[in-house]
C-alpha positions as CSV (number, residue, x, y, z in Angstrom):
1,M,8.0,-12.3,24.9
2,I,6.1,-12.6,21.7
3,D,6.7,-10.3,18.7
4,L,3.5,-9.6,16.6
5,S,3.6,-8.9,12.9
6,I,1.0,-8.4,10.1
7,L,0.5,-9.8,6.7
8,D,-2.0,-7.9,4.7
9,Y,-3.7,-9.2,1.5
10,S,-5.2,-5.8,0.5
11,P,-8.7,-7.2,0.4
12,I,-11.3,-5.5,-1.8
13,D,-14.4,-5.2,0.4
14,E,-17.9,-5.0,-1.0
15,N,-18.8,-1.6,-2.4
16,T,-15.1,-0.5,-2.6
17,S,-12.4,-0.4,-5.2
18,S,-8.8,-1.7,-5.7
19,Q,-7.6,1.9,-4.9
20,D,-9.6,1.8,-1.7
21,A,-8.0,-1.5,-0.7
22,L,-4.5,-0.2,-1.3
23,R,-5.2,3.0,0.7
24,A,-6.6,0.8,3.4
25,T,-3.4,-1.2,3.4
26,T,-1.3,2.0,3.7
27,K,-3.4,3.1,6.6
28,L,-3.1,-0.2,8.3
29,A,0.7,-0.2,7.9
30,N,0.8,3.3,9.5
31,L,-1.2,2.0,12.4
32,A,0.9,-1.1,12.9
33,D,4.0,1.2,12.8
34,S,2.7,3.5,15.5
35,L,1.6,0.6,17.7
36,G,4.9,-1.3,17.7
37,F,4.2,-4.2,15.5
38,R,7.5,-5.9,14.4
39,R,6.8,-6.2,10.7
40,F,4.2,-5.4,8.0
41,W,4.3,-7.7,5.0
42,V,2.2,-7.7,1.8
43,S,1.3,-10.6,-0.5
44,E,1.6,-11.6,-4.2
45,H,-1.7,-12.8,-5.7
46,H,-2.6,-13.0,-9.4
47,G,-5.9,-12.8,-11.1
48,M,-7.9,-12.7,-7.9
49,Q,-10.9,-10.4,-7.9
50,T,-11.0,-10.0,-4.1
51,L,-7.4,-9.1,-3.6
52,A,-5.4,-6.0,-4.8
53,G,-2.0,-7.1,-3.8
54,S,-0.3,-8.3,-7.0
55,N,3.1,-6.8,-6.8
56,P,4.7,-6.9,-3.3
57,E,7.9,-5.0,-4.2
58,M,6.2,-2.0,-5.6
59,L,3.8,-1.8,-2.6
60,M,6.7,-2.4,-0.2
61,M,8.4,0.7,-1.7
62,H,5.3,2.8,-1.1
63,L,4.8,1.5,2.4
64,A,8.5,2.0,3.5
65,A,8.1,5.5,2.4
66,S,4.8,5.9,4.3
67,T,6.0,4.5,7.6
68,Q,8.9,5.3,10.0
69,S,10.4,2.2,11.7
70,I,8.4,-0.9,11.1
71,R,10.1,-3.6,8.9
72,I,8.4,-3.8,5.6
73,G,8.5,-7.1,3.7
74,S,6.9,-9.5,1.2
75,G,4.9,-12.6,2.1
76,G,6.0,-13.4,-0.4
77,V,7.5,-13.0,-3.8
78,M,6.6,-16.1,-5.8
79,L,10.0,-16.9,-6.9
80,Q,9.1,-19.5,-9.6
81,H,7.9,-16.7,-11.9
82,Y,11.1,-14.6,-11.8
83,S,14.8,-14.5,-12.2
84,A,16.5,-14.5,-8.8
85,Y,18.8,-11.8,-10.1
86,K,16.0,-9.4,-11.0
87,V,14.4,-9.9,-7.5
88,A,17.7,-9.2,-5.8
89,E,18.1,-6.0,-7.8
90,G,14.7,-4.7,-6.9
91,I,14.9,-5.6,-3.1
92,K,18.5,-4.2,-2.9
93,L,17.1,-0.9,-4.3
94,I,14.4,-0.7,-1.6
95,E,17.0,-1.7,1.1
96,A,19.3,1.1,-0.1
97,L,16.5,3.7,0.4
98,Y,15.3,2.2,3.7
99,P,18.3,0.5,5.2
100,G,17.7,-2.1,8.0
101,R,14.0,-2.1,7.5
102,I,13.4,-4.6,4.6
103,D,12.4,-8.3,4.6
104,L,12.4,-10.4,1.5
105,G,10.0,-13.4,1.9
106,V,9.9,-15.8,-0.9
107,G,7.7,-18.8,-1.7
108,R,7.4,-21.5,-4.3
109,A,3.7,-21.3,-4.7
110,P,2.2,-19.9,-7.9
111,G,0.0,-17.3,-6.3
112,G,-2.7,-17.7,-8.9
113,D,-4.3,-20.2,-11.3
114,K,-2.8,-21.9,-14.2
115,L,-3.8,-19.2,-16.6
116,A,-2.0,-16.5,-14.5
117,S,1.0,-18.7,-14.1
118,A,1.2,-19.3,-17.8
119,A,0.9,-15.4,-18.5
120,L,3.7,-14.7,-15.9
121,N,6.0,-17.3,-17.4
122,L,5.3,-16.7,-21.1
123,G,8.5,-17.1,-23.2
124,K,10.5,-19.0,-20.6
125,S,12.5,-21.9,-21.9
126,I,14.3,-22.8,-18.6
127,I,12.7,-23.8,-15.4
128,V,15.0,-23.3,-12.4
129,P,14.3,-25.5,-9.3
130,Y,13.2,-23.6,-6.2
131,G,16.2,-24.7,-4.2
132,Q,18.6,-23.4,-6.8
133,Q,16.7,-20.1,-7.0
134,L,17.1,-19.7,-3.2
135,H,20.8,-20.4,-3.5
136,D,21.2,-17.9,-6.3
137,L,19.2,-15.3,-4.4
138,K,21.4,-15.7,-1.3
139,K,24.5,-15.5,-3.4
140,Y,23.3,-12.1,-5.1
141,F,22.9,-10.6,-1.7
142,S,26.3,-11.8,-0.5
143,D,29.8,-10.6,-1.4
144,L,30.5,-13.9,-3.2
145,S,28.7,-13.2,-6.4
146,S,30.8,-12.7,-9.5
147,L,27.9,-10.8,-11.1
148,P,27.5,-7.4,-9.5
149,V,24.0,-6.6,-8.1
150,M,23.4,-2.9,-7.9
151,P,23.1,-0.8,-6.0
152,K,26.1,-1.6,-3.8
153,I,25.0,-1.0,-0.2
154,S,26.5,-1.9,3.3
155,T,23.2,-3.4,4.7
156,K,21.3,-6.4,3.6
157,P,17.6,-7.3,3.9
158,R,16.6,-10.4,5.9
159,L,15.8,-13.3,3.7
160,W,12.8,-15.5,4.6
161,S,11.7,-18.8,2.9
162,L,8.0,-19.4,3.2
163,G,6.6,-22.8,3.5
164,T,4.0,-25.4,4.7
165,S,6.2,-28.6,5.3
166,E,9.5,-30.0,6.3
167,Y,10.5,-29.9,2.6
168,S,10.2,-26.1,2.7
169,G,12.1,-25.8,6.0
170,T,14.9,-27.9,4.6
171,F,15.5,-25.4,1.8
172,A,15.7,-22.5,4.3
173,A,18.0,-24.4,6.8
174,K,20.4,-25.4,4.0
175,E,20.7,-21.8,2.7
176,G,20.9,-20.2,6.2
177,M,17.6,-18.2,5.7
178,S,14.9,-17.5,8.1
179,F,11.7,-19.6,7.9
180,V,8.0,-18.7,8.0
181,F,5.6,-21.6,8.5
182,A,2.2,-21.0,7.0
183,H,-0.1,-22.3,9.7
184,F,-2.9,-20.6,7.8
185,I,-2.4,-23.1,5.0
186,N,-1.4,-26.3,6.9
187,P,-2.3,-26.2,10.6
188,G,-1.2,-29.0,12.9
189,D,1.7,-31.2,13.6
190,D,3.3,-30.9,10.3
191,G,4.5,-27.3,11.2
192,V,6.0,-28.5,14.5
193,A,8.1,-31.1,12.6
194,A,9.0,-28.5,9.9
195,I,10.3,-25.9,12.4
196,K,12.2,-28.5,14.5
197,N,13.8,-29.9,11.2
198,Y,14.7,-26.4,10.1
199,E,16.3,-25.5,13.5
200,Q,18.2,-28.7,13.8
201,N,19.7,-28.5,10.3
202,F,20.2,-24.8,10.1
203,V,23.6,-23.9,8.4
204,A,24.8,-20.4,9.5
205,S,25.2,-18.1,6.5
206,E,27.0,-14.8,5.8
207,M,23.5,-13.2,6.1
208,H,22.0,-15.0,9.1
209,Q,24.1,-16.6,11.9
210,S,21.2,-18.3,13.7
211,P,17.7,-19.7,12.9
212,K,14.7,-17.5,13.1
213,T,11.1,-18.5,12.7
214,I,7.7,-16.9,12.3
215,V,4.2,-18.7,12.3
216,A,1.6,-17.0,10.2
217,T,-2.2,-17.4,10.9
218,F,-5.4,-15.8,9.9
219,A,-7.1,-13.8,12.8
220,A,-10.5,-12.3,13.4
221,V,-10.3,-9.9,16.3
222,A,-13.3,-7.8,17.5
223,A,-14.5,-6.1,20.7
224,T,-16.8,-9.1,21.6
225,E,-16.7,-12.8,20.8
226,E,-20.1,-12.4,19.1
227,E,-18.8,-9.7,16.7
228,A,-15.6,-11.7,16.0
229,E,-17.7,-14.7,15.1
230,K,-19.8,-12.7,12.7
231,L,-16.6,-11.5,11.0
232,A,-15.2,-15.0,11.0
233,R,-18.3,-16.3,9.2
234,S,-17.7,-13.8,6.4
235,F,-14.1,-15.0,6.3
236,D,-15.4,-18.7,6.2
237,H,-17.4,-17.8,3.0
238,W,-14.6,-16.0,1.3
239,L,-12.2,-18.9,1.8
240,L,-14.7,-21.4,0.7
241,M,-15.4,-19.5,-2.5
242,I,-11.7,-19.1,-3.2
243,E,-10.9,-22.7,-2.7
244,S,-13.8,-24.0,-4.7
245,G,-13.2,-21.8,-7.7
246,R,-16.2,-19.6,-7.1
247,E,-14.5,-16.4,-6.2
248,T,-17.0,-13.5,-5.7
249,P,-16.2,-10.0,-7.3
250,F,-15.8,-8.5,-3.8
251,Y,-15.1,-9.6,-0.3
252,L,-18.6,-9.9,1.0
253,S,-19.9,-8.5,4.3
254,P,-21.7,-10.7,6.9
255,R,-25.0,-9.3,5.9
256,A,-24.5,-10.2,2.2
257,I,-24.0,-13.9,3.1
258,A,-26.6,-14.1,5.9
259,D,-29.1,-16.1,3.8
260,Y,-26.6,-18.4,2.0
261,T,-27.4,-22.1,2.6
262,Y,-24.3,-24.3,2.8
263,T,-24.3,-28.0,1.7
264,E,-23.1,-30.6,4.2
265,Q,-19.7,-30.8,2.4
266,E,-19.3,-27.1,2.5
267,K,-20.1,-27.1,6.3
268,R,-17.3,-29.8,6.7
269,T,-14.8,-27.7,4.8
270,I,-15.7,-24.6,6.9
271,R,-15.2,-26.5,10.1
272,Y,-11.7,-27.7,8.9
273,N,-10.8,-24.2,7.8
274,R,-11.5,-22.8,11.3
275,N,-8.1,-24.5,12.3
276,R,-6.5,-21.9,10.2
277,I,-7.9,-18.8,11.9
278,I,-7.8,-17.5,15.4
279,V,-11.3,-16.0,16.4
280,G,-12.3,-14.0,19.4
281,D,-12.1,-10.8,21.4
282,A,-8.6,-9.4,22.1
283,L,-8.0,-11.2,25.3
284,S,-9.2,-14.5,23.9
285,V,-7.0,-14.0,20.7
286,K,-4.1,-13.1,22.9
287,R,-4.4,-16.4,24.8
288,Q,-4.7,-18.3,21.6
289,I,-1.6,-16.6,20.1
290,K,0.4,-17.6,23.1
291,I,-0.8,-21.2,22.8
292,L,0.2,-21.1,19.1
293,A,3.6,-19.6,19.8
294,S,4.3,-22.3,22.4
295,F,3.0,-25.2,20.2
296,Y,5.4,-24.2,17.5
297,N,8.1,-23.0,19.8
298,T,8.4,-19.6,18.1
299,S,8.9,-16.1,19.4
300,E,7.0,-14.4,16.6
301,I,3.4,-14.6,15.3
302,M,2.3,-13.0,12.0
303,I,-1.4,-12.3,11.9
304,M,-3.5,-12.0,8.8
305,P,-6.5,-9.7,9.6
306,N,-8.3,-10.8,6.4
307,I,-11.8,-10.0,7.6
308,F,-14.4,-7.8,6.0
309,G,-14.1,-4.1,6.4
310,A,-11.0,-1.8,6.6
311,E,-12.4,-0.3,9.8
312,N,-12.9,-3.8,11.3
313,R,-9.3,-4.7,10.5
314,I,-8.1,-1.4,12.1
315,K,-10.1,-2.0,15.2
316,G,-8.9,-5.5,15.5
317,V,-5.3,-4.5,15.3
318,K,-5.8,-1.8,17.8
319,L,-7.6,-4.2,20.3
320,L,-4.8,-6.7,20.0
321,A,-2.1,-4.2,20.5
322,E,-3.9,-3.0,23.7
323,A,-4.3,-6.7,24.9
324,F,-0.5,-7.1,24.5
325,N,0.3,-3.7,26.0
326,M,2.1,-2.7,22.9
327,N,1.4,1.0,23.4
328,N,3.3,0.9,26.7
329,L,6.2,-0.8,25.1
330,V,6.4,1.8,22.3
331,E,6.3,4.6,24.9
332,E,9.2,2.9,26.9
333,K,11.3,2.8,23.8
334,L,10.7,6.5,23.1
């Protein structure tokens, strides 16, 4: 059985505002909660015009208060910018208020360009290696820390290390953390090797006794293959603009890009990027998710419905839940 989760970027669609994007994220989290999705995570991006998700911890607090039972998490906190102690304090506070529902996913990417990174690290004189930060973070959540981390609570969040390579998986294994592989960044055999390496070298910790993996992928789900392809073309354009340093002020609709002429190099980039997204109607996407889970030998897939339009994202999530009979599973639990 495959668990399904969601990672939301809070995209700012054409003719909408950042406030609209955050309200849409809240609405999507509530829907995911009611449909029985396992987790709902939010991201950390800095200085990006099309994404409103800049501070996952604050948004997590809001979403945990707005939902009932779904696990709320970060995908992820970009640890290089922060003190592990400060991150632990913030997440422990959220866990204290919503015990047993909080995931802390951390990554070593910057989450923005050089200018944003410089602003986030202004005044820092010491750079702590990512591996050391993970070790410190785990220690602050354990009972072994000589420095108290308040508030004192009886439950712990689940710790996840996010990565795109065997190198990242090694960190997670060494510290006894769970591991998320970003298929949406690095699709292919590297992920299989990373997960295998993580599982083989996992060292049980006070927080996690056994290895646990998630694979994350972009997804464009619609009622028909034709509609899904239209939404995917809008995604193609968004990702191309982001990666080529030409980010548009908003996430553009399929209509807005209909007359855009792509160069041959751009077409090649788009074809490659299609490896990073699952596209189709709900039954087709369900089949592709099963194939992906089998390929990576994981029991949980995290979809990123980063397509144009809040209503399109809601429809896609509903269709996917129906394809996986998630409504029936929720009713059985009740």
